[in-house]
N, CA, C and O atoms as CSV, one atom per row, in Angstrom:
chain,resi,resn,atom,element,x,y,z
A,1,MET,N,N,148.628,115.968,87.476
A,1,MET,CA,C,148.027,117.048,88.180
A,1,MET,C,C,146.512,117.326,87.451
A,1,MET,O,O,145.399,117.360,87.976
A,2,GLU,N,N,146.918,117.511,86.025
A,2,GLU,CA,C,145.509,117.841,85.153
A,2,GLU,C,C,144.441,116.762,85.255
A,2,GLU,O,O,143.259,117.087,85.140
A,3,ILE,N,N,144.810,115.432,85.474
A,3,ILE,CA,C,143.843,114.349,85.667
A,3,ILE,C,C,143.071,114.500,87.038
A,3,ILE,O,O,141.877,114.235,87.177
A,4,LYS,N,N,143.927,114.969,88.051
A,4,LYS,CA,C,143.083,115.065,89.185
A,4,LYS,C,C,142.212,116.196,89.172
A,4,LYS,O,O,141.121,116.127,89.737
A,5,ILE,N,N,142.624,117.339,88.520
A,5,ILE,CA,C,141.512,118.468,88.426
A,5,ILE,C,C,140.359,118.036,87.501
A,5,ILE,O,O,139.208,118.460,87.601
A,6,GLY,N,N,140.760,117.215,86.660
A,6,GLY,CA,C,139.558,116.569,85.643
A,6,GLY,C,C,138.569,115.950,86.413
A,6,GLY,O,O,137.384,116.283,86.431
A,7,LEU,N,N,139.154,114.915,87.139
A,7,LEU,CA,C,138.410,114.041,87.992
A,7,LEU,C,C,137.653,115.056,89.020
A,7,LEU,O,O,136.423,115.050,88.968
A,8,GLU,N,N,138.201,115.806,89.822
A,8,GLU,CA,C,137.581,116.828,90.599
A,8,GLU,C,C,136.344,117.374,89.990
A,8,GLU,O,O,135.270,117.214,90.570
A,9,LYS,N,N,136.424,118.069,88.753
A,9,LYS,CA,C,135.435,118.770,88.125
A,9,LYS,C,C,134.464,117.670,87.748
A,9,LYS,O,O,133.297,117.972,87.997
A,10,LEU,N,N,134.631,116.540,87.242
A,10,LEU,CA,C,133.782,115.559,86.759
A,10,LEU,C,C,132.955,115.232,88.002
A,10,LEU,O,O,131.743,115.075,87.858
A,11,ALA,N,N,133.519,115.114,89.226
A,11,ALA,CA,C,132.700,114.822,90.302
A,11,ALA,C,C,131.701,115.934,90.759
A,11,ALA,O,O,130.595,115.673,91.231
A,12,ARG,N,N,132.091,116.948,90.614
A,12,ARG,CA,C,131.176,118.225,90.834
A,12,ARG,C,C,129.966,118.219,89.852
A,12,ARG,O,O,128.821,118.500,90.205
A,13,ASP,N,N,130.328,117.873,88.585
A,13,ASP,CA,C,129.408,117.828,87.666
A,13,ASP,C,C,128.402,116.839,87.970
A,13,ASP,O,O,127.204,117.117,88.004
A,14,SER,N,N,128.921,115.564,88.216
A,14,SER,CA,C,128.076,114.405,88.509
A,14,SER,C,C,127.032,114.794,89.783
A,14,SER,O,O,125.824,114.578,89.688
A,15,LYS,N,N,127.551,115.301,90.799
A,15,LYS,CA,C,126.825,115.678,92.041
A,15,LYS,C,C,125.690,116.738,91.536
A,15,LYS,O,O,124.539,116.667,91.969
A,16,ALA,N,N,126.060,117.640,90.673
A,16,ALA,CA,C,125.221,118.693,90.443
A,16,ALA,C,C,124.035,117.929,89.604
A,16,ALA,O,O,122.845,118.216,89.729
A,17,GLN,N,N,124.473,117.056,88.853
A,17,GLN,CA,C,123.453,116.187,87.888
A,17,GLN,C,C,122.268,115.560,88.711
A,17,GLN,O,O,121.062,115.575,88.464
A,18,VAL,N,N,122.954,115.011,89.751
A,18,VAL,CA,C,122.212,113.948,90.678
A,18,VAL,C,C,121.206,115.055,91.471
A,18,VAL,O,O,120.032,114.800,91.739
A,19,SER,N,N,121.853,116.282,91.784
A,19,SER,CA,C,120.932,117.167,92.490
A,19,SER,C,C,119.910,117.663,91.648
A,19,SER,O,O,118.816,117.909,92.156
A,20,ALA,N,N,120.116,117.871,90.293
A,20,ALA,CA,C,119.032,118.494,89.628
A,20,ALA,C,C,117.844,117.346,89.260
A,20,ALA,O,O,116.638,117.591,89.237
A,21,GLU,N,N,118.494,115.984,88.965
A,21,GLU,CA,C,117.586,114.889,89.057
A,21,GLU,C,C,116.701,114.780,90.229
A,21,GLU,O,O,115.487,114.584,90.179
A,22,LEU,N,N,117.424,114.927,91.295
A,22,LEU,CA,C,116.486,114.707,92.747
A,22,LEU,C,C,115.373,115.781,92.555
A,22,LEU,O,O,114.177,115.521,92.687
A,23,ILE,N,N,115.906,117.115,92.205
A,23,ILE,CA,C,114.805,118.255,92.347
A,23,ILE,C,C,113.554,117.765,91.586
A,23,ILE,O,O,112.394,117.737,91.996
A,24,LEU,N,N,114.067,117.368,90.332
A,24,LEU,CA,C,112.881,116.930,89.428
A,24,LEU,C,C,112.033,115.986,89.911
A,24,LEU,O,O,110.812,116.107,89.818
A,25,ILE,N,N,112.608,114.989,90.457
A,25,ILE,CA,C,111.934,113.854,91.198
A,25,ILE,C,C,111.062,114.331,92.345
A,25,ILE,O,O,109.936,113.864,92.522
A,26,MET,N,N,111.574,115.234,93.097
A,26,MET,CA,C,110.892,115.541,94.367
A,26,MET,C,C,109.722,116.592,93.648
A,26,MET,O,O,108.605,116.478,94.153
A,27,ALA,N,N,109.823,117.433,92.715
A,27,ALA,CA,C,108.739,118.000,92.086
A,27,ALA,C,C,107.710,117.174,91.749
A,27,ALA,O,O,106.554,117.489,92.030
A,28,ALA,N,N,108.011,116.015,91.102
A,28,ALA,CA,C,106.810,115.319,90.485
A,28,ALA,C,C,106.228,114.711,91.346
A,28,ALA,O,O,105.010,114.577,91.228
A,29,VAL,N,N,106.920,114.146,92.492
A,29,VAL,CA,C,106.134,113.592,93.744
A,29,VAL,C,C,105.274,114.721,94.342
A,29,VAL,O,O,104.089,114.487,94.580
A,30,LEU,N,N,105.799,115.923,94.595
A,30,LEU,CA,C,105.023,116.693,95.186
A,30,LEU,C,C,103.754,117.065,94.337
A,30,LEU,O,O,102.680,117.284,94.897
A,31,ALA,N,N,103.892,117.127,93.044
A,31,ALA,CA,C,102.637,117.140,92.047
A,31,ALA,C,C,101.698,116.261,92.175
A,31,ALA,O,O,100.527,116.638,92.132
A,32,VAL,N,N,102.021,114.899,92.359
A,32,VAL,CA,C,101.304,113.825,92.411
A,32,VAL,C,C,100.507,113.940,93.884
A,32,VAL,O,O,99.324,113.617,93.992
A,33,ALA,N,N,101.195,114.371,94.843
A,33,ALA,CA,C,100.618,114.393,96.348
A,33,ALA,C,C,99.561,115.562,96.318
A,33,ALA,O,O,98.584,115.557,97.067
A,34,ILE,N,N,99.830,116.626,95.350
A,34,ILE,CA,C,98.805,117.795,95.369
A,34,ILE,C,C,97.543,117.233,94.707
A,34,ILE,O,O,96.437,117.421,95.215
A,35,LEU,N,N,97.730,116.460,93.433
A,35,LEU,CA,C,96.572,115.972,92.906
A,35,LEU,C,C,95.683,114.967,93.715
A,35,LEU,O,O,94.453,114.979,93.665
A,36,LEU,N,N,96.483,114.032,94.520
A,36,LEU,CA,C,95.915,113.188,95.383
A,36,LEU,C,C,95.010,113.937,96.646
A,36,LEU,O,O,93.909,113.515,97.002
A,37,VAL,N,N,95.532,114.845,97.104
A,37,VAL,CA,C,94.782,115.839,97.953
A,37,VAL,C,C,93.656,116.452,97.430
A,37,VAL,O,O,92.601,116.512,98.061
A,38,LYS,N,N,93.809,116.925,96.288
A,38,LYS,CA,C,92.699,117.559,95.521
A,38,LYS,C,C,91.624,116.715,95.422
A,38,LYS,O,O,90.510,117.052,95.826
A,39,GLN,N,N,91.909,115.376,94.795
A,39,GLN,CA,C,90.916,114.284,94.616
A,39,GLN,C,C,90.327,113.932,95.696
A,39,GLN,O,O,89.136,113.641,95.588
A,40,LEU,N,N,90.934,113.855,96.978
A,40,LEU,CA,C,90.380,113.317,98.341
A,40,LEU,C,C,89.510,114.501,98.854
A,40,LEU,O,O,88.609,114.261,99.658
A,41,GLN,N,N,89.732,115.717,98.439
A,41,GLN,CA,C,88.953,116.857,99.149
A,41,GLN,C,C,87.596,116.952,98.221
A,41,GLN,O,O,86.533,117.286,98.744
A,42,ASP,N,N,87.687,116.628,96.761
A,42,ASP,CA,C,86.580,116.529,95.928
A,42,ASP,C,C,85.494,115.317,96.521
A,42,ASP,O,O,84.270,115.403,96.615
A,43,THR,N,N,86.309,114.264,96.852
A,43,THR,CA,C,85.409,113.044,97.183
A,43,THR,C,C,84.635,113.440,98.571
A,43,THR,O,O,83.461,113.155,98.807
A,44,ALA,N,N,85.533,114.163,99.459
A,44,ALA,CA,C,84.911,114.345,100.857
A,44,ALA,C,C,83.871,115.264,100.524
A,44,ALA,O,O,82.908,115.204,101.290
A,45,LYS,N,N,83.802,115.980,99.731
A,45,LYS,CA,C,82.761,117.164,99.517
A,45,LYS,C,C,81.713,116.529,98.938
A,45,LYS,O,O,80.603,116.911,99.312
A,46,SER,N,N,81.768,115.486,97.960
A,46,SER,CA,C,80.873,114.847,97.336
A,46,SER,C,C,79.915,114.089,98.465
A,46,SER,O,O,78.704,114.257,98.610
A,47,GLY,N,N,80.672,113.325,99.122
A,47,GLY,CA,C,80.099,112.473,100.083
A,47,GLY,C,C,79.491,113.274,101.382
A,47,GLY,O,O,78.716,112.657,102.112
A,48,SER,N,N,79.794,114.504,101.655
A,48,SER,CA,C,79.096,115.242,102.793
A,48,SER,C,C,78.113,115.810,102.039
A,48,SER,O,O,77.192,116.157,102.778
A,49,LYS,N,N,77.918,116.040,100.969
A,49,LYS,CA,C,76.632,116.505,100.204
A,49,LYS,C,C,75.734,115.312,100.326
A,49,LYS,O,O,74.692,115.533,100.944
A,50,LYS,N,N,75.892,114.224,99.921
A,50,LYS,CA,C,75.027,113.327,99.875
A,50,LYS,C,C,74.676,112.810,101.228
A,50,LYS,O,O,73.587,112.237,101.264
A,51,ILE,N,N,75.346,112.875,102.362
A,51,ILE,CA,C,75.017,112.832,103.682
A,51,ILE,C,C,73.968,113.844,104.260
A,51,ILE,O,O,73.083,113.658,105.094
A,52,ASP,N,N,74.283,114.823,103.658
A,52,ASP,CA,C,73.261,116.222,103.993
A,52,ASP,C,C,71.936,116.031,103.333
A,52,ASP,O,O,70.898,116.406,103.876
A,53,GLU,N,N,71.966,115.399,102.064
A,53,GLU,CA,C,70.573,115.196,101.381
A,53,GLU,C,C,69.886,114.090,102.298
A,53,GLU,O,O,68.761,114.289,102.757
A,54,LYS,N,N,70.549,112.994,102.534
A,54,LYS,CA,C,70.018,111.763,103.038
A,54,LYS,C,C,69.542,112.196,104.560
A,54,LYS,O,O,68.552,111.610,104.997
A,55,ALA,N,N,70.147,113.128,105.348
A,55,ALA,CA,C,69.800,113.569,106.549
A,55,ALA,C,C,68.553,114.471,106.462
A,55,ALA,O,O,67.730,114.423,107.376
A,56,ASP,N,N,68.361,115.343,105.343
A,56,ASP,CA,C,67.268,116.148,105.141
A,56,ASP,C,C,66.213,115.297,104.958
A,56,ASP,O,O,65.140,115.578,105.490
A,57,LYS,N,N,66.345,114.158,104.201
A,57,LYS,CA,C,65.077,113.300,103.894
A,57,LYS,C,C,64.788,112.736,105.150
A,57,LYS,O,O,63.667,112.962,105.605
A,58,VAL,N,N,65.546,112.070,105.784
A,58,VAL,CA,C,65.245,111.392,107.187
A,58,VAL,C,C,64.322,112.317,108.096
A,58,VAL,O,O,63.258,111.963,108.604
A,59,PHE,N,N,64.989,113.704,108.223
A,59,PHE,CA,C,64.055,114.792,109.198
A,59,PHE,C,C,63.081,115.074,108.601
A,59,PHE,O,O,62.235,115.556,109.355
A,60,LYS,N,N,62.690,114.993,107.313
A,60,LYS,CA,C,61.539,115.399,106.737
A,60,LYS,C,C,60.358,114.188,106.982
A,60,LYS,O,O,59.158,114.391,107.165
A,61,GLU,N,N,61.000,112.972,106.936
A,61,GLU,CA,C,60.083,111.765,107.280
A,61,GLU,C,C,59.608,111.696,108.786
A,61,GLU,O,O,58.544,111.191,109.142
A,62,ILE,N,N,60.505,112.249,109.584
A,62,ILE,CA,C,60.315,112.408,111.067
A,62,ILE,C,C,59.279,113.268,111.389
A,62,ILE,O,O,58.418,113.044,112.240
A,63,ASP,N,N,59.408,114.593,110.459
A,63,ASP,CA,C,58.384,115.605,110.816
A,63,ASP,C,C,56.926,114.823,110.322
A,63,ASP,O,O,55.878,114.934,110.958
A,64,LYS,N,N,57.051,114.113,109.221
A,64,LYS,CA,C,55.582,113.736,108.819
A,64,LYS,C,C,55.125,112.857,109.860
A,64,LYS,O,O,53.901,112.831,109.991
A,65,ILE,N,N,55.844,112.078,110.690
A,65,ILE,CA,C,55.393,111.112,111.701
A,65,ILE,C,C,54.659,112.021,112.887
A,65,ILE,O,O,53.600,111.637,113.383
A,66,LYS,N,N,55.243,113.139,113.263
A,66,LYS,CA,C,54.602,113.799,114.283
A,66,LYS,C,C,53.294,114.587,113.853
A,66,LYS,O,O,52.646,115.212,114.692
């Protein structure tokens, strides 16, 4: 009887350990995803700024032609 209770407790502890590890892994994955999204946003902003600068140059050249 005591062995059965001990095994049940061990099984619960093992499940709790797996759950804690899973939470940590999910938190790490979420952190990496947030960093990637931030990096992509920064890249998009930089690209957008360069496109705006090039477009302004092109429009100024067009204005010179007229």
